[in-house]
GUKOLRO-629933 format. One line per 5 residues: number of its first residue (from 1); their letters; for each residue x, y, z of N, C-alpha, C. Coordinates in steps of 0.05 Angstrom, whole numbers, always signed. Example, Ala and Ser with C-alpha at 12.3 -4.5 7.8 and 13.67 -1.06 7.14 Angstrom:
! residues 2
1	AS	+264 -114 +156 +246 -90 +156 +264 -66 +156 ~ +257 -45 +142 +273 -21 +143 +258 +1 +157 .
This chain:
! residues 317
1	MSNTL	+18 -25 -3 -3 -1 +8 +22 +29 +0 ~ +42 +24 +1 +58 +52 +4 +77 +62 -19 ~ +66 +50 -45 +64 +59 -69 +47 +75 -84 ~ +39 +92 -70 +9 +111 -74 +24 +137 -74 ~ +15 +153 -86 +9 +186 -94 +7 +206 -81 .
6	MDTDF	+7 +211 -50 -8 +225 -30 -11 +259 -33 ~ +16 +263 -45 +25 +296 -48 +44 +297 -65 ~ +53 +323 -67 +75 +337 -97 +86 +355 -91 ~ +106 +361 -96 +121 +388 -83 +140 +388 -113 ~ +131 +402 -136 +143 +410 -155 +149 +443 -152 .
11	HFVGQ	+176 +440 -168 +178 +477 -177 +190 +466 -206 ~ +169 +473 -216 +170 +482 -252 +184 +500 -263 ~ +190 +505 -272 +198 +527 -285 +175 +547 -310 ~ +180 +569 -291 +161 +588 -292 +122 +581 -274 ~ +134 +567 -252 +112 +564 -238 +103 +592 -225 .
16	KSVYK	+75 +599 -223 +59 +617 -212 +54 +605 -186 ~ +35 +585 -186 +26 +583 -158 +15 +542 -156 ~ +8 +541 -128 -1 +509 -131 -21 +511 -116 ~ -41 +499 -130 -67 +494 -116 -68 +459 -108 ~ -84 +457 -89 -88 +435 -77 -115 +426 -76 .
21	GKVRE	-126 +413 -86 -156 +413 -73 -155 +374 -60 ~ -183 +370 -61 -177 +341 -47 -166 +323 -59 ~ -164 +318 -93 -154 +295 -109 -139 +305 -127 ~ -136 +321 -131 -116 +340 -153 -104 +358 -145 ~ -77 +352 -162 -57 +389 -147 -56 +406 -180 .
26	VYTLE	-58 +420 -171 -49 +442 -204 -31 +465 -203 ~ -15 +455 -219 +10 +474 -219 +5 +494 -232 ~ +4 +526 -228 +0 +538 -256 +21 +556 -261 ~ +30 +554 -284 +54 +563 -287 +46 +589 -315 ~ +78 +608 -319 +73 +617 -347 +63 +612 -367 .
31	NDVLV	+49 +635 -384 +40 +632 -407 +13 +609 -414 ~ -11 +621 -393 -23 +603 -389 -24 +571 -385 ~ -11 +566 -388 -14 +529 -368 -10 +534 -355 ~ -29 +501 -348 -32 +489 -322 -24 +462 -329 ~ -13 +445 -300 -6 +416 -294 -23 +405 -281 .
36	MIATD	-37 +389 -286 -68 +380 -264 -53 +349 -254 ~ -39 +345 -240 -35 +322 -224 -55 +304 -209 ~ -61 +280 -213 -87 +259 -198 -68 +242 -183 ~ -67 +249 -158 -66 +235 -141 -81 +211 -130 ~ -69 +205 -117 -88 +166 -102 -100 +178 -84 .
41	RLSAF	-107 +212 -68 -125 +206 -44 -149 +199 -58 ~ -160 +197 -36 -196 +192 -35 -203 +198 -10 ~ -231 +212 -29 -248 +238 -13 -269 +224 -18 ~ -282 +232 +3 -321 +216 +4 -336 +240 +35 ~ -349 +261 +25 -360 +267 +48 -347 +288 +44 .
46	DVVMP	-333 +304 +23 -317 +333 +30 -287 +325 +40 ~ -281 +303 +46 -264 +289 +75 -247 +273 +62 ~ -217 +282 +55 -198 +268 +50 -193 +239 +71 ~ -187 +220 +58 -188 +192 +69 -161 +191 +80 ~ -156 +177 +98 -117 +184 +113 -102 +162 +86 .
51	NGIPY	-113 +135 +79 -99 +124 +63 -99 +128 +37 ~ -86 +124 +15 -90 +134 -14 -96 +100 -34 ~ -111 +97 -44 -114 +82 -61 -102 +77 -92 ~ -80 +56 -89 -63 +45 -111 -76 +50 -140 ~ -64 +64 -160 -80 +70 -178 -86 +84 -190 .
56	KGQIL	-107 +96 -163 -138 +112 -177 -120 +136 -185 ~ -105 +148 -176 -92 +179 -196 -97 +173 -225 ~ -86 +149 -231 -74 +138 -259 -102 +139 -274 ~ -117 +122 -259 -140 +117 -273 -161 +136 -279 ~ -164 +151 -261 -178 +181 -264 -169 +197 -283 .
61	NQIAT	-145 +206 -282 -131 +218 -300 -133 +206 -333 ~ -133 +182 -338 -128 +168 -352 -160 +171 -377 ~ -184 +156 -353 -214 +161 -366 -212 +194 -360 ~ -210 +201 -360 -215 +239 -359 -200 +248 -385 ~ -180 +246 -387 -164 +251 -409 -177 +232 -439 .
66	KMMKA	-179 +220 -440 -190 +198 -455 -225 +195 -468 ~ -236 +211 -439 -263 +219 -447 -257 +249 -460 ~ -241 +263 -450 -252 +300 -469 -243 +290 -500 ~ -216 +266 -495 -211 +269 -527 -247 +259 -551 ~ -262 +239 -534 -281 +238 -540 -303 +255 -542 .
71	TEDIV	-307 +271 -531 -321 +288 -535 -315 +322 -540 ~ -293 +330 -555 -276 +347 -559 -289 +357 -578 ~ -298 +347 -603 -320 +349 -627 -352 +368 -617 ~ -356 +364 -595 -382 +373 -579 -374 +397 -569 ~ -358 +390 -548 -351 +411 -520 -321 +422 -534 .
76	PNWLM	-317 +441 -523 -284 +448 -531 -270 +444 -500 ~ -257 +440 -492 -237 +440 -469 -212 +442 -465 ~ -199 +442 -436 -179 +454 -432 -152 +434 -439 ~ -151 +414 -447 -138 +394 -453 -106 +397 -475 ~ -94 +403 -475 -72 +397 -492 -42 +376 -488 .
81	ATPDP	-36 +356 -473 -20 +343 -464 -19 +319 -440 ~ -23 +301 -449 -9 +284 -419 +9 +268 -421 ~ +36 +280 -412 +57 +275 -411 +62 +246 -391 ~ +41 +240 -368 +48 +222 -353 +20 +206 -343 ~ +17 +183 -332 -3 +168 -338 -25 +181 -307 .
86	NVAIG	-10 +206 -289 -29 +217 -272 -23 +239 -277 ~ -23 +251 -309 -17 +284 -303 -31 +293 -335 ~ -54 +313 -330 -51 +337 -347 -46 +349 -354 ~ -47 +369 -379 -23 +390 -381 -44 +408 -399 ~ -62 +430 -400 -79 +443 -409 -76 +472 -407 .
91	LACTP	-94 +489 -428 -108 +517 -414 -99 +524 -391 ~ -92 +545 -375 -102 +559 -361 -136 +576 -354 ~ -158 +569 -335 -179 +582 -345 -182 +597 -321 ~ -209 +606 -311 -218 +618 -292 -252 +597 -289 ~ -244 +591 -268 -270 +566 -264 -297 +571 -261 .
96	FKVEM	-318 +569 -270 -340 +578 -261 -336 +573 -222 ~ -353 +585 -211 -359 +579 -186 -397 +551 -179 ~ -389 +542 -202 -414 +520 -200 -406 +493 -214 ~ -417 +466 -208 -405 +447 -213 -434 +442 -232 ~ -441 +429 -252 -470 +420 -272 -474 +397 -262 .
101	VIRGY	-475 +385 -247 -492 +358 -243 -521 +355 -257 ~ -511 +330 -271 -535 +317 -287 -544 +289 -278 ~ -568 +284 -276 -581 +255 -267 -598 +251 -284 ~ -598 +223 -290 -612 +212 -309 -634 +191 -290 ~ -626 +191 -267 -646 +168 -254 -642 +180 -224 .
106	LSGHA	-658 +167 -208 -661 +174 -184 -639 +156 -167 ~ -622 +165 -156 -594 +153 -143 -577 +172 -124 ~ -570 +163 -102 -551 +182 -87 -554 +196 -83 ~ -541 +218 -79 -555 +242 -64 -586 +251 -73 ~ -590 +241 -92 -623 +251 -100 -640 +234 -89 .
111	AREYN	-636 +202 -90 -650 +193 -77 -648 +194 -43 ~ -636 +207 -29 -626 +212 -7 -659 +239 -8 ~ -652 +253 -13 -667 +276 -16 -692 +264 -13 ~ -697 +245 -38 -723 +240 -39 -738 +215 -23 ~ -720 +199 -10 -737 +194 +7 -733 +206 +38 .
116	SGKRM	-731 +227 +39 -733 +251 +64 -758 +259 +64 ~ -773 +256 +35 -801 +274 +32 -795 +299 +11 ~ -768 +292 +4 -774 +316 -11 -778 +311 -47 ~ -786 +333 -58 -795 +325 -86 -786 +343 -105 ~ -767 +372 -92 -760 +386 -107 -724 +386 -104 .
121	LCGEP	-708 +386 -127 -683 +379 -122 -679 +408 -140 ~ -661 +419 -126 -649 +450 -149 -670 +459 -163 ~ -687 +465 -156 -715 +464 -170 -730 +452 -196 ~ -717 +436 -186 -725 +409 -213 -747 +390 -198 ~ -759 +380 -211 -789 +362 -201 -779 +332 -198 .
126	MPEGM	-784 +321 -181 -787 +295 -177 -800 +278 -177 ~ -816 +263 -199 -849 +260 -196 -853 +234 -172 ~ -877 +240 -162 -882 +221 -143 -887 +184 -148 ~ -879 +171 -127 -884 +142 -143 -857 +130 -151 ~ -840 +145 -145 -804 +138 -149 -800 +113 -130 .
131	KENDK	-780 +87 -151 -766 +68 -127 -733 +83 -138 ~ -725 +81 -111 -690 +85 -116 -676 +78 -139 ~ -663 +89 -155 -649 +74 -186 -667 +77 -209 ~ -699 +87 -204 -714 +87 -229 -704 +113 -235 ~ -709 +107 -266 -708 +128 -286 -726 +151 -289 .
136	FPGPI	-711 +177 -290 -727 +199 -296 -736 +198 -316 ~ -765 +216 -317 -768 +226 -351 -758 +234 -368 ~ -733 +253 -353 -717 +259 -371 -691 +270 -354 ~ -668 +274 -360 -647 +279 -352 -655 +313 -331 ~ -644 +305 -296 -649 +336 -297 -621 +354 -285 .
141	ITPAT	-623 +382 -285 -592 +387 -281 -601 +395 -251 ~ -579 +400 -229 -583 +399 -206 -555 +412 -208 ~ -556 +432 -205 -526 +447 -197 -509 +450 -174 ~ -484 +449 -166 -483 +455 -137 -460 +478 -132 ~ -455 +488 -112 -433 +509 -114 -418 +501 -82 .
146	KAEKG	-394 +521 -77 -391 +518 -51 -404 +532 -29 ~ -412 +523 -2 -433 +534 +17 -417 +556 +24 ~ -427 +580 +26 -414 +606 +41 -397 +597 +69 ~ -410 +574 +85 -383 +579 +99 -382 +546 +103 ~ -360 +542 +101 -339 +521 +106 -343 +503 +67 .
151	DHDED	-329 +479 +60 -321 +477 +47 -335 +455 +25 ~ -357 +447 +39 -384 +428 +36 -400 +442 +3 ~ -404 +417 -13 -430 +428 -37 -448 +439 -24 ~ -463 +451 -38 -489 +466 -32 -506 +454 -57 ~ -529 +447 -54 -540 +449 -74 -558 +474 -89 .
156	VSKAA	-563 +482 -105 -573 +515 -119 -588 +507 -138 ~ -605 +525 -140 -623 +517 -168 -612 +539 -193 ~ -627 +535 -212 -614 +559 -235 -625 +594 -236 ~ -648 +587 -216 -652 +620 -204 -636 +628 -186 ~ -625 +613 -172 -612 +624 -150 -581 +626 -158 .
161	ILERG	-573 +616 -183 -544 +620 -191 -548 +653 -204 ~ -578 +653 -218 -574 +679 -235 -574 +706 -219 ~ -596 +697 -200 -594 +714 -175 -581 +731 -156 ~ -560 +709 -158 -537 +717 -131 -511 +721 -153 ~ -526 +725 -181 -494 +728 -197 -471 +705 -192 .
166	IVSKE	-480 +679 -192 -450 +662 -188 -449 +663 -221 ~ -467 +653 -238 -466 +652 -265 -480 +680 -279 ~ -477 +684 -298 -492 +706 -319 -512 +686 -329 ~ -528 +703 -339 -546 +684 -358 -536 +674 -382 ~ -526 +682 -404 -520 +677 -428 -495 +659 -422 .
171	DYEVL	-469 +655 -397 -462 +639 -403 -475 +610 -383 ~ -495 +610 -365 -503 +595 -358 -518 +572 -390 ~ -529 +580 -406 -551 +574 -415 -532 +565 -440 ~ -499 +572 -439 -476 +559 -454 -473 +525 -440 ~ -469 +530 -414 -459 +510 -394 -488 +486 -395 .
176	EQYTR	-512 +499 -395 -542 +479 -397 -533 +460 -417 ~ -531 +482 -445 -531 +463 -472 -503 +447 -471 ~ -481 +459 -466 -459 +437 -464 -459 +407 -445 ~ -465 +409 -421 -474 +388 -398 -496 +372 -413 ~ -528 +386 -423 -548 +359 -433 -524 +341 -461 .
181	ALFQR	-508 +357 -474 -492 +351 -504 -471 +327 -486 ~ -465 +334 -461 -444 +311 -458 -455 +295 -442 ~ -470 +290 -425 -490 +280 -418 -499 +252 -444 ~ -499 +270 -456 -519 +245 -482 -500 +232 -492 ~ -479 +241 -494 -445 +223 -506 -440 +217 -488 .
186	GTELA	-447 +209 -465 -437 +195 -444 -444 +174 -446 ~ -479 +178 -432 -492 +157 -444 -492 +139 -457 ~ -485 +151 -481 -473 +134 -519 -453 +115 -514 ~ -427 +128 -496 -413 +116 -490 -416 +88 -464 ~ -424 +105 -450 -433 +76 -439 -448 +50 -439 .
191	ANQGL	-475 +60 -459 -481 +40 -467 -461 +17 -488 ~ -455 +32 -503 -428 +16 -525 -417 -4 -497 ~ -411 +5 -477 -400 -16 -457 -411 -37 -441 ~ -446 -30 -450 -461 -47 -425 -464 -42 -400 ~ -458 -11 -398 -469 -4 -379 -483 +26 -375 .
196	ILVDT	-495 +37 -353 -511 +58 -356 -502 +91 -334 ~ -508 +104 -357 -487 +129 -338 -516 +146 -324 ~ -507 +135 -297 -531 +142 -277 -537 +179 -285 ~ -516 +184 -267 -513 +220 -268 -477 +225 -268 ~ -479 +241 -267 -450 +257 -268 -447 +283 -268 .
201	KYEFG	-421 +296 -266 -414 +327 -263 -393 +339 -274 ~ -397 +348 -288 -382 +377 -302 -371 +403 -293 ~ -350 +399 -296 -337 +431 -284 -339 +453 -317 ~ -330 +474 -317 -330 +498 -341 -312 +519 -326 ~ -295 +520 -344 -283 +548 -342 -282 +571 -361 .
206	KTNDG	-269 +587 -359 -270 +610 -383 -234 +615 -395 ~ -228 +616 -411 -203 +625 -423 -195 +650 -429 ~ -170 +656 -426 -173 +688 -426 -181 +710 -442 ~ -192 +682 -470 -203 +700 -494 -234 +699 -491 ~ -247 +688 -467 -273 +689 -455 -281 +665 -470 .
211	KIVLI	-274 +643 -479 -274 +612 -490 -285 +597 -464 ~ -314 +596 -471 -319 +578 -443 -306 +543 -457 ~ -296 +532 -436 -287 +493 -442 -301 +485 -429 ~ -295 +458 -424 -295 +442 -399 -275 +429 -391 ~ -272 +430 -358 -247 +426 -345 -246 +413 -328 .
216	DEIHT	-236 +397 -311 -232 +383 -293 -233 +344 -302 ~ -248 +336 -288 -252 +308 -298 -269 +297 -308 ~ -280 +284 -321 -307 +276 -341 -309 +240 -334 ~ -340 +241 -330 -345 +206 -339 -322 +193 -325 ~ -311 +198 -295 -294 +184 -277 -310 +175 -251 .
221	PDSSR	-301 +154 -238 -320 +134 -217 -324 +160 -192 ~ -308 +181 -199 -304 +194 -179 -342 +218 -191 ~ -332 +220 -210 -353 +235 -209 -374 +235 -226 ~ -372 +206 -228 -402 +195 -240 -408 +168 -235 ~ -431 +164 -225 -449 +137 -227 -459 +125 -247 .
226	YFYSD	-442 +98 -245 -446 +70 -267 -463 +53 -260 ~ -481 +45 -274 -496 +13 -262 -494 -1 -287 ~ -486 -30 -289 -486 -43 -305 -520 -57 -321 ~ -518 -48 -345 -548 -53 -372 -561 -80 -359 ~ -541 -100 -365 -551 -125 -353 -564 -131 -333 .
231	GYQER	-592 -145 -333 -603 -143 -306 -616 -116 -294 ~ -619 -94 -303 -619 -68 -279 -649 -79 -284 ~ -665 -80 -310 -695 -75 -310 -709 -100 -284 ~ -690 -124 -282 -691 -140 -270 -693 -144 -236 ~ -664 -122 -234 -663 -112 -210 -685 -94 -194 .
236	QASGE	-691 -84 -216 -706 -51 -199 -736 -60 -193 ~ -748 -86 -217 -767 -102 -206 -771 -122 -182 ~ -751 -124 -177 -758 -143 -154 -746 -128 -130 ~ -728 -101 -122 -721 -84 -114 -706 -101 -100 ~ -685 -105 -119 -652 -115 -112 -633 -84 -113 .
241	AQKQL	-617 -80 -103 -598 -67 -99 -581 -57 -133 ~ -580 -42 -143 -566 -47 -166 -539 -55 -173 ~ -524 -65 -186 -499 -62 -190 -484 -48 -200 ~ -465 -27 -182 -460 -6 -193 -428 -2 -195 ~ -421 +12 -215 -395 +23 -209 -390 +59 -209 .
246	SKEFV	-378 +56 -189 -375 +94 -183 -364 +95 -149 ~ -358 +120 -146 -354 +117 -108 -369 +113 -88 ~ -396 +103 -97 -412 +106 -87 -412 +89 -68 ~ -397 +62 -66 -393 +37 -52 -375 +46 -27 ~ -358 +67 -31 -340 +82 -21 -358 +92 +5 .
251	RQWLI	-377 +105 -8 -396 +124 +14 -412 +100 +25 ~ -422 +81 +17 -436 +63 +33 -426 +47 +49 ~ -400 +44 +50 -381 +26 +69 -383 +50 +91 ~ -373 +70 +89 -357 +101 +106 -391 +109 +125 ~ -417 +105 +115 -437 +111 +124 -438 +84 +142 .
256	FNGFQ	-438 +46 +129 -444 +36 +151 -432 +32 +178 ~ -401 +41 +172 -382 +46 +191 -384 +71 +201 ~ -408 +76 +206 -416 +104 +224 -405 +138 +218 ~ -395 +136 +190 -384 +161 +176 -393 +170 +153 ~ -402 +201 +164 -416 +210 +139 -413 +242 +139 .
261	GLEEQ	-383 +244 +143 -371 +270 +140 -374 +292 +163 ~ -392 +281 +187 -403 +307 +207 -383 +310 +227 ~ -387 +335 +237 -355 +345 +263 -351 +328 +278 ~ -372 +312 +297 -365 +297 +312 -356 +263 +316 ~ -351 +259 +277 -357 +232 +274 -318 +227 +266 .
266	SVPEM	-310 +205 +266 -276 +197 +258 -284 +179 +234 ~ -264 +190 +226 -269 +163 +190 -263 +141 +199 ~ -270 +118 +194 -262 +91 +207 -241 +74 +181 ~ -225 +58 +209 -198 +52 +196 -204 +28 +167 ~ -192 +42 +145 -185 +20 +122 -161 -4 +120 .
271	SDAYI	-178 -28 +126 -151 -52 +126 -136 -54 +100 ~ -110 -61 +96 -103 -63 +65 -126 -73 +56 ~ -135 -101 +67 -153 -111 +41 -175 -99 +33 ~ -183 -81 +39 -201 -67 +40 -198 -46 +22 ~ -172 -25 +30 -149 -12 +12 -154 -31 -19 .
276	ESVSE	-143 -40 -21 -140 -61 -43 -164 -63 -62 ~ -181 -84 -47 -205 -82 -53 -223 -52 -84 ~ -209 -35 -64 -222 -10 -84 -207 -4 -95 ~ -182 -7 -100 -161 -4 -121 -176 -26 -136 ~ -184 -45 -137 -193 -66 -152 -218 -60 -166 .
281	RYIEL	-240 -48 -152 -263 -34 -161 -255 -13 -182 ~ -231 +1 -182 -223 +21 -191 -222 +16 -223 ~ -208 -3 -216 -197 -19 -237 -221 -25 -268 ~ -237 -39 -252 -262 -55 -262 -276 -30 -270 ~ -279 -12 -264 -292 +9 -273 -277 +19 -294 .
286	YESIM	-248 +24 -298 -233 +29 -322 -236 +11 -347 ~ -237 -14 -341 -237 -28 -362 -262 -34 -368 ~ -283 -33 -354 -312 -26 -360 -318 -10 -382 ~ -310 +17 -372 -322 +40 -395 -302 +46 -411 ~ -272 +36 -405 -267 +44 -429 -258 +21 -455 .
291	GEVFV	-262 +0 -437 -272 -22 -452 -235 -31 -473 ~ -223 -33 -445 -198 -46 -463 -182 -45 -428 ~ -164 -62 -427 -147 -76 -409 -132 -49 -394 ~ -142 -42 -370 -120 -30 -356 -85 -29 -351 ~ -67 -16 -347 -42 -28 -357 -24 -9 -332 .
296	KADVS	-21 -20 -314 -24 -10 -292 +18 +1 -294 ~ +19 +28 -288 +46 +44 -294 +71 +28 -275 ~ +90 +44 -275 +105 +32 -259 +104 +51 -234 ~ +107 +38 -214 +96 +57 -187 +122 +58 -166 ~ +144 +45 -170 +167 +45 -153 +178 +75 -141 .
301	NIHER	+179 +88 -167 +169 +121 -158 +158 +139 -169 ~ +134 +143 -164 +113 +153 -179 +128 +182 -175 ~ +127 +196 -153 +138 +219 -164 +164 +227 -177 ~ +183 +220 -178 +204 +213 -196 +192 +218 -227 ~ +186 +195 -234 +177 +190 -247 +149 +216 -267 .
306	IGQNV	+142 +231 -255 +111 +241 -257 +135 +283 -265 ~ +166 +275 -252 +169 +300 -252 +196 +299 -272 ~ +202 +274 -281 +218 +274 -314 +202 +273 -338 ~ +171 +268 -335 +155 +268 -349 +149 +294 -360 ~ +142 +309 -342 +126 +331 -337 +156 +355 -348 .
311	FAFLN	+175 +349 -338 +197 +370 -343 +201 +368 -378 ~ +203 +342 -393 +211 +332 -407 +182 +343 -427 ~ +173 +349 -421 +137 +360 -439 +150 +390 -441 ~ +161 +393 -428 +158 +436 -421 +175 +437 -437 ~ +195 +429 -435 +222 +435 -458 +207 +429 -479 .
316	TL	+187 +420 -495 +181 +425 -515 +160 +438 -523 ~ +155 +471 -499 +142 +489 -505 +153 +518 -513 .
C-alpha cells in the first residue's frame, strides 16, 4: 500500500502558484499553462481519507483525458497533453463557481433527498411514486456550488445562480447546453460498453480570450455513477440493489461504519485488504467503461517518474 501518490512538491520552470484540491494538485505556469496531477487520495463526504488507493490517480486521469478526446467534437476542453499517466497539461482557465450535476436516475444524493420526503431538487421536480434507481422521465440538471461557510457542496437552483450572480444568464445557457450534450455522449459511450451512465458532474471554465471550455475530470468514478445495463430492469422489478461502478460503494461503506463527514465523527480505519478491494473496483470501472485492459504504470518512484515526464514535455513548449 506504500506506493501511492499522496502529495507532490514540484518546482516547474515559470511556476506561478500551486493549488491542492481534495484529489488533484494544479500547478499554474506562465503563458497560461496548467499542470494537473491526479493523486491517489480518496475523498468522500468532502473529507480526504488518510489512506491512498493504488493506481486511483492514473485511472482518474486516463479516463478523464480519454473521455475529453472522445467529446472534443461537441464541447471544447482545456486539454493540451498527457505526458504522464497521472498528469494532464492544458490551458489555464477561470473556473465557474458552480458544478453542473446532471441526473438520469433517482440515485445517490437525489435518492437520499427523495427518501427524506423532498420532491424538488435544485428547482427540478422529482415525480411521485418513484423507487430508488428508477429512471427520471428526462435528465435533470441539479447544480452545486460551495457553501458560503465551509467547503461543502451546496445544492443550488438555476434561479438562485442567476439571482446571486454566480453565473451570467448568457454563460449559464451555454453550460446547460454543453452539460446535456456531454451527458448524451457519455450515455452513448457507456451503452456501448454495457453500462448505464446514471449521473455525473461537469466543471467548466473560461479562457483568457472568453471561451467556455470543459475542465477538470469527466465520466470518472469520482464524478459519475454507472450501473450495469444487463439485469437493470430485473433488479428494479425485484427491489434488488443495482450493481454499480462508482465511488458510491465507498460512501456506503463509510455510512455503514458510522461516518458521513459530520464534525463529531471519525473516519473508520481502512484495512489493507479493503484498500486493495477499492483499487480493484476502480480498475474494474476503467476496463468496463473504456473497453480496454488497464495497464498499471511503474509505481516504484511515482514522484520521480512524474517529474521527469512533465519536465521533458515542458521543455518542448
